[in-house]
N, C-alpha and C positions, 0 to 999 in steps of 0.2 A: 166720481171716485166709485159708481158701480160698474162702469167700463173696465177700469184697472182691476176690480175685484173679479170680474167675469173672464177677463184674460188670464189671471193668475190660475183660477180654478180650470179652465180649459187647458194652460199649459200644464199644469198638475197632473190631470187627466192623460194627455198624450204622453206624458214622461214616463207614467205607470204601465200605460200600454207597451210602450217601447221598451221598456225592462222585462215585462212579460213574454214580450215575443223573442228576445234573446235567450238562446239554449243556455241553460245551466251549465253543460257538461260538455268540455272540450274533446272533440273524436280525434281530429288529426291537427297538428301544429304546423301551420303551412309555413310559418315564418323560420321553421327549423329545416327546410328543405336545403338539401346537399345534392348538387347536381354535378356528376361527373361524365366527360364526353371521352372515349376511348376508340381512336382507330381500328377499324376491321380489317379495310383494304382503302384503295384510292378512291374509292366511290361513296363509301359509306362507314358511318360510326355507329358505336353502341352507347345510346345516352341511358345513364343510371340516376335516377332521383330516389333519394332516400329521405323519408319523413317519419315522424312519431306518431302513432296512432293510440289513443289511449280509450279504453271501452271500461265505464264505471263498473264495479260489482255488481250494483243494484240497478243496472241497465234495465229498461222496460220494453225496449223497441227489438224486435226479433229479427231485424235485418241491418246489415252493415252494407258500406258502399264505398267503393274505390273508384274518383273518376278523374278525367283528366283531357288536356288538349295538346297537341303538339301543332306548330305551325307547320312542321315538315316532317314526314313520317315515309320510310321506303315501304311502296306498296308492296302486300303480299307476307309482309313480316308482322307476326301478332305482337301485341305487348303482354309482355311477362309481368305477373305481379307475386311477389314472395313475401309472406309475413314470416317474421323470426320473434320468438318470445325467449329472452335471456340468450341471444346469439344461437338458439337451436332452430332450425326450419320447422313451421308447424303447418304450413298452408302455401299452396303454390295454385295459382291459375294462371288461364291463358286467353286472351280478349282479342278479339281483331278490333280495326281502327274502323270508325266511318269513314266516309268521304272527306268530312271536314278537318279531319285527324283527330277527333275526339274519340275516348273510349270510356267504358262504364264496365264495372264488375260488381256485382250486389253477392253478399254471402250472409249465410245464415249464422247471427251471433246469439240466438236464443233457440231453444226448442223445446219440446214437451215430451216427458217421458210417458210413454203408452202405457205401461206398468201402472204406474201412480197417479198421472195426470199433472205432475209437477214441471214446472218450469224449470230448466238446467240452462245455465249458461255455457256457450262454446268457448267466446271469446271474451274475456274480461282482464282488466289490468294493461299494461304497457307493451307494446308492440314495436318494432321497426318493420317499415313495409319498402321494400324495394322494388322500384318501376322500372323495366328494361324496354327500352325502345330503340330500333334501329332508324337512324335518321342519314339524310345524305348529307356529305362532307361540302361545308362551306368554302373552305380553303384547300381546293384540292393539291396533291403536293406534285410535285415535278418528277 
């Protein structure tokens, strides 16, 4: 009987720790990704990934980050990241891909007002984020 009780206690503690480790705020809804591929020419295409990003108004973290990877990217073409709020562009970034096709862009989500010393949200609410990558064509046109 003691063994069952000990296992139950250990399982309960592990469950509590697992719940505490999962963040309570969703920043990007990855299951909402929309990917479109548009041909540029016979050798490459433009891949556009659209995601929804939600930044809570009471966000405590000063930084946000957009990152990803592509199995194939065309060298010397950067990744373009555009942020829209209510269909209006609010921020644009350009980042290079690494050798493995990954990219990362960090941005300021909060700042400190130098005059008052108070925190100020730069990003809050819902955003549409579009990520543009140049990829090689997998089915070359004849």
